[in-house]
N, CA, C, O and CB atoms as a CASP TS submission, in Angstrom:
PFRMAT TS
TARGET T0000
AUTHOR 0000-0000-0000
METHOD Language model
MODEL 1
PARENT N/A
ATOM      1  N   MET     1      33.904  97.634  84.050  1.00  0.00           N
ATOM      2  CA  MET     1      34.983  97.255  83.341  1.00  0.00           C
ATOM      3  C   MET     1      35.798  96.135  84.359  1.00  0.00           C
ATOM      4  O   MET     1      35.600  96.067  85.572  1.00  0.00           O
ATOM      5  CB  MET     1      35.842  98.621  82.911  1.00  0.00           C
ATOM      6  N   GLY     2      36.629  95.391  83.697  1.00  0.00           N
ATOM      7  CA  GLY     2      37.467  94.362  84.312  1.00  0.00           C
ATOM      8  C   GLY     2      38.698  94.690  84.327  1.00  0.00           C
ATOM      9  O   GLY     2      39.002  95.553  83.504  1.00  0.00           O
ATOM     10  N   THR     3      39.618  94.248  85.068  1.00  0.00           N
ATOM     11  CA  THR     3      41.189  94.954  85.061  1.00  0.00           C
ATOM     12  C   THR     3      41.980  93.488  84.979  1.00  0.00           C
ATOM     13  O   THR     3      43.210  93.444  84.961  1.00  0.00           O
ATOM     14  CB  THR     3      41.694  96.075  86.768  1.00  0.00           C
ATOM     15  N   ALA     4      41.259  92.454  84.937  1.00  0.00           N
ATOM     16  CA  ALA     4      42.070  90.995  84.613  1.00  0.00           C
ATOM     17  C   ALA     4      42.161  90.761  83.036  1.00  0.00           C
ATOM     18  O   ALA     4      41.180  90.761  82.292  1.00  0.00           O
ATOM     19  CB  ALA     4      41.183  89.565  85.315  1.00  0.00           C
ATOM     20  N   THR     5      43.469  90.563  82.638  1.00  0.00           N
ATOM     21  CA  THR     5      44.215  90.538  81.308  1.00  0.00           C
ATOM     22  C   THR     5      44.900  89.679  80.913  1.00  0.00           C
ATOM     23  O   THR     5      45.544  89.077  81.771  1.00  0.00           O
ATOM     24  CB  THR     5      44.928  91.348  81.131  1.00  0.00           C
ATOM     25  N   ALA     6      45.050  89.273  79.523  1.00  0.00           N
ATOM     26  CA  ALA     6      46.014  88.428  79.120  1.00  0.00           C
ATOM     27  C   ALA     6      46.412  88.980  77.799  1.00  0.00           C
ATOM     28  O   ALA     6      45.717  89.501  76.926  1.00  0.00           O
ATOM     29  CB  ALA     6      45.565  87.000  79.098  1.00  0.00           C
ATOM     30  N   VAL     7      47.634  88.758  77.849  1.00  0.00           N
ATOM     31  CA  VAL     7      48.321  89.129  76.212  1.00  0.00           C
ATOM     32  C   VAL     7      48.743  88.063  75.813  1.00  0.00           C
ATOM     33  O   VAL     7      49.286  87.380  76.682  1.00  0.00           O
ATOM     34  CB  VAL     7      49.586  90.159  76.016  1.00  0.00           C
ATOM     35  N   ASP     8      48.694  87.555  74.586  1.00  0.00           N
ATOM     36  CA  ASP     8      49.429  86.764  73.759  1.00  0.00           C
ATOM     37  C   ASP     8      50.466  86.569  73.110  1.00  0.00           C
ATOM     38  O   ASP     8      50.866  87.709  72.874  1.00  0.00           O
ATOM     39  CB  ASP     8      49.082  86.642  73.245  1.00  0.00           C
ATOM     40  N   ASP     9      51.146  85.885  72.678  1.00  0.00           N
ATOM     41  CA  ASP     9      52.026  86.156  71.347  1.00  0.00           C
ATOM     42  C   ASP     9      52.515  87.543  71.259  1.00  0.00           C
ATOM     43  O   ASP     9      52.612  87.998  70.120  1.00  0.00           O
ATOM     44  CB  ASP     9      51.198  85.896  70.005  1.00  0.00           C
ATOM     45  N   LEU    10      52.753  88.093  71.978  1.00  0.00           N
ATOM     46  CA  LEU    10      53.701  89.411  72.319  1.00  0.00           C
ATOM     47  C   LEU    10      54.974  89.007  71.860  1.00  0.00           C
ATOM     48  O   LEU    10      55.523  88.093  72.475  1.00  0.00           O
ATOM     49  CB  LEU    10      53.823  89.871  73.963  1.00  0.00           C
ATOM     50  N   ASN    11      55.463  89.445  71.030  1.00  0.00           N
ATOM     51  CA  ASN    11      56.973  88.827  70.508  1.00  0.00           C
ATOM     52  C   ASN    11      57.830  89.988  70.120  1.00  0.00           C
ATOM     53  O   ASN    11      58.993  89.681  69.860  1.00  0.00           O
ATOM     54  CB  ASN    11      56.875  87.767  69.093  1.00  0.00           C
ATOM     55  N   ASP    12      57.546  91.135  70.030  1.00  0.00           N
ATOM     56  CA  ASP    12      57.935  92.076  69.541  1.00  0.00           C
ATOM     57  C   ASP    12      58.201  93.431  70.979  1.00  0.00           C
ATOM     58  O   ASP    12      57.433  94.197  71.561  1.00  0.00           O
ATOM     59  CB  ASP    12      56.838  92.279  68.325  1.00  0.00           C
ATOM     60  N   ASP    13      59.739  93.141  71.071  1.00  0.00           N
ATOM     61  CA  ASP    13      60.116  94.114  72.075  1.00  0.00           C
ATOM     62  C   ASP    13      59.864  95.788  71.844  1.00  0.00           C
ATOM     63  O   ASP    13      59.563  96.451  72.836  1.00  0.00           O
ATOM     64  CB  ASP    13      61.577  93.858  72.259  1.00  0.00           C
ATOM     65  N   SER    14      59.944  96.208  71.010  1.00  0.00           N
ATOM     66  CA  SER    14      59.707  97.407  70.534  1.00  0.00           C
ATOM     67  C   SER    14      57.876  97.866  70.599  1.00  0.00           C
ATOM     68  O   SER    14      57.539  99.048  70.536  1.00  0.00           O
ATOM     69  CB  SER    14      60.391  97.324  69.014  1.00  0.00           C
ATOM     70  N   ILE    15      57.129  97.035  70.694  1.00  0.00           N
ATOM     71  CA  ILE    15      55.774  97.280  70.906  1.00  0.00           C
ATOM     72  C   ILE    15      55.276  96.595  72.041  1.00  0.00           C
ATOM     73  O   ILE    15      55.257  95.369  72.149  1.00  0.00           O
ATOM     74  CB  ILE    15      55.026  96.954  69.802  1.00  0.00           C
ATOM     75  N   GLY    16      54.684  97.790  73.286  1.00  0.00           N
ATOM     76  CA  GLY    16      53.923  97.391  74.342  1.00  0.00           C
ATOM     77  C   GLY    16      52.524  97.530  74.363  1.00  0.00           C
ATOM     78  O   GLY    16      51.919  98.518  73.947  1.00  0.00           O
ATOM     79  N   ILE    17      51.949  96.375  74.926  1.00  0.00           N
ATOM     80  CA  ILE    17      50.392  96.681  74.989  1.00  0.00           C
ATOM     81  C   ILE    17      50.277  96.325  76.561  1.00  0.00           C
ATOM     82  O   ILE    17      50.918  95.434  77.116  1.00  0.00           O
ATOM     83  CB  ILE    17      49.277  95.626  73.831  1.00  0.00           C
ATOM     84  N   SER    18      49.487  97.050  77.078  1.00  0.00           N
ATOM     85  CA  SER    18      49.208  96.678  78.439  1.00  0.00           C
ATOM     86  C   SER    18      47.424  97.186  78.621  1.00  0.00           C
ATOM     87  O   SER    18      46.904  98.038  77.901  1.00  0.00           O
ATOM     88  CB  SER    18      50.456  97.577  79.584  1.00  0.00           C
ATOM     89  N   VAL    19      46.769  96.507  79.638  1.00  0.00           N
ATOM     90  CA  VAL    19      45.425  96.919  79.708  1.00  0.00           C
ATOM     91  C   VAL    19      45.444  97.155  81.375  1.00  0.00           C
ATOM     92  O   VAL    19      46.202  96.689  82.226  1.00  0.00           O
ATOM     93  CB  VAL    19      44.260  95.717  79.036  1.00  0.00           C
ATOM     94  N   ASN    20      44.363  98.019  81.484  1.00  0.00           N
ATOM     95  CA  ASN    20      44.462  98.359  83.139  1.00  0.00           C
ATOM     96  C   ASN    20      42.886  99.160  83.282  1.00  0.00           C
ATOM     97  O   ASN    20      42.602 100.153  82.611  1.00  0.00           O
ATOM     98  CB  ASN    20      46.116  99.646  83.644  1.00  0.00           C
ATOM     99  N   GLY    21      42.215  98.702  84.000  1.00  0.00           N
ATOM    100  CA  GLY    21      40.804  98.993  83.924  1.00  0.00           C
ATOM    101  C   GLY    21      40.207  99.255  82.894  1.00  0.00           C
ATOM    102  O   GLY    21      39.813 100.411  82.739  1.00  0.00           O
ATOM    103  N   GLY    22      39.957  98.245  81.867  1.00  0.00           N
ATOM    104  CA  GLY    22      39.489  98.171  80.796  1.00  0.00           C
ATOM    105  C   GLY    22      40.110  98.983  79.513  1.00  0.00           C
ATOM    106  O   GLY    22      39.757  98.901  78.337  1.00  0.00           O
ATOM    107  N   VAL    23      41.075  99.739  80.056  1.00  0.00           N
ATOM    108  CA  VAL    23      41.762 100.601  79.108  1.00  0.00           C
ATOM    109  C   VAL    23      42.955  99.617  78.284  1.00  0.00           C
ATOM    110  O   VAL    23      43.767  98.950  78.926  1.00  0.00           O
ATOM    111  CB  VAL    23      42.465 101.952  80.007  1.00  0.00           C
ATOM    112  N   ILE    24      42.932  99.633  77.169  1.00  0.00           N
ATOM    113  CA  ILE    24      43.890  99.201  76.191  1.00  0.00           C
ATOM    114  C   ILE    24      44.877 100.175  75.792  1.00  0.00           C
ATOM    115  O   ILE    24      44.559 101.090  75.033  1.00  0.00           O
ATOM    116  CB  ILE    24      43.245  98.769  75.058  1.00  0.00           C
ATOM    117  N   THR    25      46.175 100.040  76.293  1.00  0.00           N
ATOM    118  CA  THR    25      47.134 101.087  75.522  1.00  0.00           C
ATOM    119  C   THR    25      48.211 100.540  75.024  1.00  0.00           C
ATOM    120  O   THR    25      48.844  99.691  75.653  1.00  0.00           O
ATOM    121  CB  THR    25      47.646 102.183  76.314  1.00  0.00           C
ATOM    122  N   VAL    26      48.611 101.029  73.635  1.00  0.00           N
ATOM    123  CA  VAL    26      49.523 100.312  72.643  1.00  0.00           C
ATOM    124  C   VAL    26      50.366 101.583  72.775  1.00  0.00           C
ATOM    125  O   VAL    26      49.897 102.715  72.897  1.00  0.00           O
ATOM    126  CB  VAL    26      48.907  99.774  70.981  1.00  0.00           C
ATOM    127  N   SER    27      51.756 101.243  72.733  1.00  0.00           N
ATOM    128  CA  SER    27      53.113 101.710  72.555  1.00  0.00           C
ATOM    129  C   SER    27      53.986 101.494  71.607  1.00  0.00           C
ATOM    130  O   SER    27      54.221 100.309  71.371  1.00  0.00           O
ATOM    131  CB  SER    27      53.693 101.432  73.375  1.00  0.00           C
ATOM    132  N   GLY    28      54.468 102.186  71.069  1.00  0.00           N
ATOM    133  CA  GLY    28      55.749 101.674  70.398  1.00  0.00           C
ATOM    134  C   GLY    28      55.458 101.413  68.890  1.00  0.00           C
ATOM    135  O   GLY    28      56.378 101.038  68.163  1.00  0.00           O
ATOM    136  N   ALA    29      54.262 101.594  68.424  1.00  0.00           N
ATOM    137  CA  ALA    29      53.583 101.227  66.863  1.00  0.00           C
ATOM    138  C   ALA    29      52.981 102.298  66.042  1.00  0.00           C
ATOM    139  O   ALA    29      52.138 103.006  66.593  1.00  0.00           O
ATOM    140  CB  ALA    29      52.374 100.216  66.973  1.00  0.00           C
ATOM    141  N   ASP    30      53.260 102.501  64.918  1.00  0.00           N
ATOM    142  CA  ASP    30      52.595 103.584  64.187  1.00  0.00           C
ATOM    143  C   ASP    30      51.214 103.492  63.757  1.00  0.00           C
ATOM    144  O   ASP    30      50.456 104.421  63.480  1.00  0.00           O
ATOM    145  CB  ASP    30      53.275 103.827  63.097  1.00  0.00           C
ATOM    146  N   ASN    31      50.951 102.019  63.735  1.00  0.00           N
ATOM    147  CA  ASN    31      49.332 101.676  63.163  1.00  0.00           C
ATOM    148  C   ASN    31      48.840 100.594  64.472  1.00  0.00           C
ATOM    149  O   ASN    31      49.420  99.627  64.966  1.00  0.00           O
ATOM    150  CB  ASN    31      49.301 100.668  61.207  1.00  0.00           C
ATOM    151  N   VAL    32      48.048 100.974  64.652  1.00  0.00           N
ATOM    152  CA  VAL    32      47.158 100.522  65.596  1.00  0.00           C
ATOM    153  C   VAL    32      45.573 100.186  65.274  1.00  0.00           C
ATOM    154  O   VAL    32      44.724 101.075  65.221  1.00  0.00           O
ATOM    155  CB  VAL    32      47.240 101.484  66.548  1.00  0.00           C
ATOM    156  N   ALA    33      45.283  98.777  65.066  1.00  0.00           N
ATOM    157  CA  ALA    33      43.911  98.546  64.813  1.00  0.00           C
ATOM    158  C   ALA    33      43.439  97.267  66.058  1.00  0.00           C
ATOM    159  O   ALA    33      44.104  96.347  66.534  1.00  0.00           O
ATOM    160  CB  ALA    33      43.744  98.042  63.037  1.00  0.00           C
ATOM    161  N   ILE    34      42.102  97.671  66.284  1.00  0.00           N
ATOM    162  CA  ILE    34      41.431  96.863  67.725  1.00  0.00           C
ATOM    163  C   ILE    34      40.422  96.398  66.999  1.00  0.00           C
ATOM    164  O   ILE    34      39.641  97.178  66.453  1.00  0.00           O
ATOM    165  CB  ILE    34      40.862  97.787  69.230  1.00  0.00           C
ATOM    166  N   TYR    35      40.276  94.750  66.869  1.00  0.00           N
ATOM    167  CA  TYR    35      39.062  94.308  66.282  1.00  0.00           C
ATOM    168  C   TYR    35      38.342  93.369  67.625  1.00  0.00           C
ATOM    169  O   TYR    35      39.045  93.031  68.578  1.00  0.00           O
ATOM    170  CB  TYR    35      39.429  93.368  64.744  1.00  0.00           C
ATOM    171  N   ASN    36      36.956  93.037  67.548  1.00  0.00           N
ATOM    172  CA  ASN    36      36.364  92.292  68.521  1.00  0.00           C
ATOM    173  C   ASN    36      36.638  90.935  67.623  1.00  0.00           C
ATOM    174  O   ASN    36      37.088  90.723  66.496  1.00  0.00           O
ATOM    175  CB  ASN    36      34.719  92.757  68.971  1.00  0.00           C
ATOM    176  N   VAL    37      36.086  90.045  68.812  1.00  0.00           N
ATOM    177  CA  VAL    37      36.132  88.687  67.793  1.00  0.00           C
ATOM    178  C   VAL    37      35.327  88.062  66.860  1.00  0.00           C
ATOM    179  O   VAL    37      35.465  86.933  66.388  1.00  0.00           O
ATOM    180  CB  VAL    37      36.227  87.749  68.373  1.00  0.00           C
ATOM    181  N   ALA    38      34.383  88.976  66.608  1.00  0.00           N
ATOM    182  CA  ALA    38      33.506  89.047  65.147  1.00  0.00           C
ATOM    183  C   ALA    38      34.308  89.484  64.046  1.00  0.00           C
ATOM    184  O   ALA    38      34.056  89.052  62.921  1.00  0.00           O
ATOM    185  CB  ALA    38      32.246  90.096  65.169  1.00  0.00           C
ATOM    186  N   GLY    39      35.113  90.176  64.209  1.00  0.00           N
ATOM    187  CA  GLY    39      36.141  90.727  63.322  1.00  0.00           C
ATOM    188  C   GLY    39      35.719  92.379  62.671  1.00  0.00           C
ATOM    189  O   GLY    39      36.113  92.960  61.660  1.00  0.00           O
ATOM    190  N   ALA    40      35.010  92.676  63.464  1.00  0.00           N
ATOM    191  CA  ALA    40      34.392  94.251  63.595  1.00  0.00           C
ATOM    192  C   ALA    40      35.719  95.283  63.784  1.00  0.00           C
ATOM    193  O   ALA    40      36.611  94.579  64.256  1.00  0.00           O
ATOM    194  CB  ALA    40      33.228  94.417  65.158  1.00  0.00           C
ATOM    195  N   LEU    41      36.108  96.377  63.645  1.00  0.00           N
ATOM    196  CA  LEU    41      36.726  97.050  63.872  1.00  0.00           C
ATOM    197  C   LEU    41      36.497  98.130  64.821  1.00  0.00           C
ATOM    198  O   LEU    41      35.922  99.113  64.354  1.00  0.00           O
ATOM    199  CB  LEU    41      36.972  97.220  63.010  1.00  0.00           C
ATOM    200  N   VAL    42      36.822  98.163  66.053  1.00  0.00           N
ATOM    201  CA  VAL    42      36.376  98.915  67.043  1.00  0.00           C
ATOM    202  C   VAL    42      37.190 100.134  67.384  1.00  0.00           C
ATOM    203  O   VAL    42      36.691 101.078  67.998  1.00  0.00           O
ATOM    204  CB  VAL    42      36.237  98.125  68.094  1.00  0.00           C
ATOM    205  N   SER    43      38.485 100.112  66.972  1.00  0.00           N
ATOM    206  CA  SER    43      39.195 101.267  67.373  1.00  0.00           C
ATOM    207  C   SER    43      40.507 101.308  66.841  1.00  0.00           C
ATOM    208  O   SER    43      41.228 100.362  67.157  1.00  0.00           O
ATOM    209  CB  SER    43      39.257 101.373  68.754  1.00  0.00           C
ATOM    210  N   THR    44      40.991 102.193  66.098  1.00  0.00           N
ATOM    211  CA  THR    44      42.641 102.677  65.659  1.00  0.00           C
ATOM    212  C   THR    44      43.277 103.634  66.663  1.00  0.00           C
ATOM    213  O   THR    44      44.377 104.130  66.417  1.00  0.00           O
ATOM    214  CB  THR    44      42.707 103.561  64.126  1.00  0.00           C
ATOM    215  N   ALA    45      42.600 103.912  67.812  1.00  0.00           N
ATOM    216  CA  ALA    45      43.537 104.524  68.858  1.00  0.00           C
ATOM    217  C   ALA    45      44.161 104.044  69.376  1.00  0.00           C
ATOM    218  O   ALA    45      43.746 102.893  69.504  1.00  0.00           O
ATOM    219  CB  ALA    45      43.254 105.033  69.656  1.00  0.00           C
ATOM    220  N   PRO    46      45.355 104.230  70.013  1.00  0.00           N
ATOM    221  CA  PRO    46      46.401 103.823  70.456  1.00  0.00           C
ATOM    222  C   PRO    46      46.198 103.717  72.391  1.00  0.00           C
ATOM    223  O   PRO    46      46.985 103.143  73.144  1.00  0.00           O
ATOM    224  CB  PRO    46      47.537 104.880  69.774  1.00  0.00           C
ATOM    225  N   VAL    47      44.963 104.431  72.786  1.00  0.00           N
ATOM    226  CA  VAL    47      44.666 104.315  74.114  1.00  0.00           C
ATOM    227  C   VAL    47      43.191 104.232  73.809  1.00  0.00           C
ATOM    228  O   VAL    47      42.677 105.242  73.329  1.00  0.00           O
ATOM    229  CB  VAL    47      45.210 105.489  75.118  1.00  0.00           C
ATOM    230  N   THR    48      42.272 102.936  74.067  1.00  0.00           N
ATOM    231  CA  THR    48      40.938 102.659  74.239  1.00  0.00           C
ATOM    232  C   THR    48      40.196 102.077  75.343  1.00  0.00           C
ATOM    233  O   THR    48      40.565 100.968  75.729  1.00  0.00           O
ATOM    234  CB  THR    48      40.702 102.031  73.406  1.00  0.00           C
ATOM    235  N   ARG    49      39.249 102.616  75.894  1.00  0.00           N
ATOM    236  CA  ARG    49      38.464 101.889  76.941  1.00  0.00           C
ATOM    237  C   ARG    49      37.121 101.179  76.144  1.00  0.00           C
ATOM    238  O   ARG    49      36.153 101.686  75.577  1.00  0.00           O
ATOM    239  CB  ARG    49      37.974 103.044  78.210  1.00  0.00           C
ATOM    240  N   LEU    50      37.555  99.687  76.387  1.00  0.00           N
ATOM    241  CA  LEU    50      36.470  98.623  76.074  1.00  0.00           C
ATOM    242  C   LEU    50      35.919  98.115  77.042  1.00  0.00           C
ATOM    243  O   LEU    50      36.416  98.149  78.167  1.00  0.00           O
ATOM    244  CB  LEU    50      36.843  97.581  75.393  1.00  0.00           C
ATOM    245  N   PRO    51      34.543  97.433  76.703  1.00  0.00           N
ATOM    246  CA  PRO    51      34.146  96.244  78.025  1.00  0.00           C
ATOM    247  C   PRO    51      34.671  95.082  77.917  1.00  0.00           C
ATOM    248  O   PRO    51      35.568  94.805  77.120  1.00  0.00           O
ATOM    249  CB  PRO    51      32.668  95.817  78.201  1.00  0.00           C
ATOM    250  N   ARG    52      34.058  94.168  78.858  1.00  0.00           N
ATOM    251  CA  ARG    52      34.557  92.773  79.233  1.00  0.00           C
ATOM    252  C   ARG    52      34.390  92.222  77.343  1.00  0.00           C
ATOM    253  O   ARG    52      33.452  92.531  76.608  1.00  0.00           O
ATOM    254  CB  ARG    52      33.273  91.765  80.764  1.00  0.00           C
ATOM    255  N   GLY    53      35.663  91.324  76.945  1.00  0.00           N
ATOM    256  CA  GLY    53      35.471  90.554  75.956  1.00  0.00           C
ATOM    257  C   GLY    53      36.981  90.319  75.616  1.00  0.00           C
ATOM    258  O   GLY    53      37.982  90.736  76.199  1.00  0.00           O
ATOM    259  N   ILE    54      36.857  89.550  74.531  1.00  0.00           N
ATOM    260  CA  ILE    54      38.320  89.118  73.807  1.00  0.00           C
ATOM    261  C   ILE    54      38.322  89.970  72.731  1.00  0.00           C
ATOM    262  O   ILE    54      37.327  90.137  72.025  1.00  0.00           O
ATOM    263  CB  ILE    54      38.518  87.496  73.249  1.00  0.00           C
ATOM    264  N   TYR    55      39.591  90.634  72.524  1.00  0.00           N
ATOM    265  CA  TYR    55      39.807  91.560  71.257  1.00  0.00           C
ATOM    266  C   TYR    55      41.420  91.218  70.571  1.00  0.00           C
ATOM    267  O   TYR    55      42.384  90.645  71.078  1.00  0.00           O
ATOM    268  CB  TYR    55      39.680  93.375  71.821  1.00  0.00           C
ATOM    269  N   ILE    56      41.268  91.716  69.472  1.00  0.00           N
ATOM    270  CA  ILE    56      42.502  91.442  68.488  1.00  0.00           C
ATOM    271  C   ILE    56      43.354  92.667  68.476  1.00  0.00           C
ATOM    272  O   ILE    56      42.689  93.681  68.265  1.00  0.00           O
ATOM    273  CB  ILE    56      42.038  91.103  66.919  1.00  0.00           C
ATOM    274  N   VAL    57      44.405  92.833  68.612  1.00  0.00           N
ATOM    275  CA  VAL    57      45.129  94.151  68.584  1.00  0.00           C
ATOM    276  C   VAL    57      46.019  94.095  67.402  1.00  0.00           C
ATOM    277  O   VAL    57      47.011  93.390  67.589  1.00  0.00           O
ATOM    278  CB  VAL    57      45.968  94.446  69.915  1.00  0.00           C
ATOM    279  N   VAL    58      45.948  94.549  66.446  1.00  0.00           N
ATOM    280  CA  VAL    58      47.073  94.680  65.114  1.00  0.00           C
ATOM    281  C   VAL    58      48.046  95.835  65.218  1.00  0.00           C
ATOM    282  O   VAL    58      47.879  96.872  64.577  1.00  0.00           O
ATOM    283  CB  VAL    58      46.283  94.953  63.619  1.00  0.00           C
ATOM    284  N   ALA    59      49.036  95.643  66.014  1.00  0.00           N
ATOM    285  CA  ALA    59      50.005  96.783  65.990  1.00  0.00           C
ATOM    286  C   ALA    59      51.182  96.678  65.125  1.00  0.00           C
ATOM    287  O   ALA    59      52.089  95.934  65.497  1.00  0.00           O
ATOM    288  CB  ALA    59      50.496  97.014  67.286  1.00  0.00           C
ATOM    289  N   ASP    60      51.273  97.194  64.234  1.00  0.00           N
ATOM    290  CA  ASP    60      52.267  97.375  63.006  1.00  0.00           C
ATOM    291  C   ASP    60      52.505  96.029  62.435  1.00  0.00           C
ATOM    292  O   ASP    60      53.619  95.508  62.374  1.00  0.00           O
ATOM    293  CB  ASP    60      53.726  98.044  63.422  1.00  0.00           C
ATOM    294  N   GLY    61      51.376  95.481  62.012  1.00  0.00           N
ATOM    295  CA  GLY    61      51.026  94.224  61.450  1.00  0.00           C
ATOM    296  C   GLY    61      51.308  92.842  62.380  1.00  0.00           C
ATOM    297  O   GLY    61      51.190  91.683  61.982  1.00  0.00           O
ATOM    298  N   SER    62      51.646  93.209  63.505  1.00  0.00           N
ATOM    299  CA  SER    62      51.608  92.217  64.310  1.00  0.00           C
ATOM    300  C   SER    62      50.480  92.097  65.006  1.00  0.00           C
ATOM    301  O   SER    62      50.021  93.100  65.554  1.00  0.00           O
ATOM    302  CB  SER    62      52.542  92.233  65.042  1.00  0.00           C
ATOM    303  N   SER    63      49.692  90.594  65.132  1.00  0.00           N
ATOM    304  CA  SER    63      48.398  90.519  66.143  1.00  0.00           C
ATOM    305  C   SER    63      48.803  89.916  67.451  1.00  0.00           C
ATOM    306  O   SER    63      49.736  89.131  67.627  1.00  0.00           O
ATOM    307  CB  SER    63      47.145  89.578  65.538  1.00  0.00           C
ATOM    308  N   HIS    64      47.919  90.420  68.403  1.00  0.00           N
ATOM    309  CA  HIS    64      47.982  90.057  69.841  1.00  0.00           C
ATOM    310  C   HIS    64      46.438  89.737  70.240  1.00  0.00           C
ATOM    311  O   HIS    64      45.428  90.313  69.835  1.00  0.00           O
ATOM    312  CB  HIS    64      48.670  91.332  70.782  1.00  0.00           C
ATOM    313  N   LYS    65      46.552  88.619  71.177  1.00  0.00           N
ATOM    314  CA  LYS    65      44.862  88.622  71.575  1.00  0.00           C
ATOM    315  C   LYS    65      44.936  89.162  72.870  1.00  0.00           C
ATOM    316  O   LYS    65      45.869  88.855  73.613  1.00  0.00           O
ATOM    317  CB  LYS    65      43.985  87.038  71.632  1.00  0.00           C
ATOM    318  N   ILE    66      44.066  89.919  73.208  1.00  0.00           N
ATOM    319  CA  ILE    66      43.943  90.760  74.410  1.00  0.00           C
ATOM    320  C   ILE    66      42.347  90.064  75.289  1.00  0.00           C
ATOM    321  O   ILE    66      41.336  89.790  74.643  1.00  0.00           O
ATOM    322  CB  ILE    66      43.817  92.669  73.785  1.00  0.00           C
ATOM    323  N   VAL    67      42.419  89.941  76.363  1.00  0.00           N
ATOM    324  CA  VAL    67      41.099  89.284  76.866  1.00  0.00           C
ATOM    325  C   VAL    67      40.882  90.451  78.238  1.00  0.00           C
ATOM    326  O   VAL    67      41.553  90.484  79.270  1.00  0.00           O
ATOM    327  CB  VAL    67      41.334  87.289  77.391  1.00  0.00           C
ATOM    328  N   ILE    68      39.986  91.152  77.940  1.00  0.00           N
ATOM    329  CA  ILE    68      39.541  91.958  79.319  1.00  0.00           C
ATOM    330  C   ILE    68      38.361  91.123  80.102  1.00  0.00           C
ATOM    331  O   ILE    68      37.499  90.668  79.350  1.00  0.00           O
ATOM    332  CB  ILE    68      38.888  93.613  78.907  1.00  0.00           C
ATOM    333  N   ASP    69      38.224  90.902  81.266  1.00  0.00           N
ATOM    334  CA  ASP    69      37.356  90.163  82.098  1.00  0.00           C
ATOM    335  C   ASP    69      37.218  90.551  83.496  1.00  0.00           C
ATOM    336  O   ASP    69      36.466  89.922  84.240  1.00  0.00           O
ATOM    337  CB  ASP    69      37.726  88.893  82.070  1.00  0.00           C
TER
END
């Protein structure tokens, strides 16, 4: 699992998204959905371990691009 990450378009100060060791952690959101680049839903949990790739995290309706490499 990679540890390098990028978070794009994170504008909402009340929502926190972090990635460490391939684990995406979303805080401050009531609703979380994580999609792969093909658009398939991969998780609705606020803490999710994922393999390398690009993911879209939708937290309370706001989308954020996450890169795990």
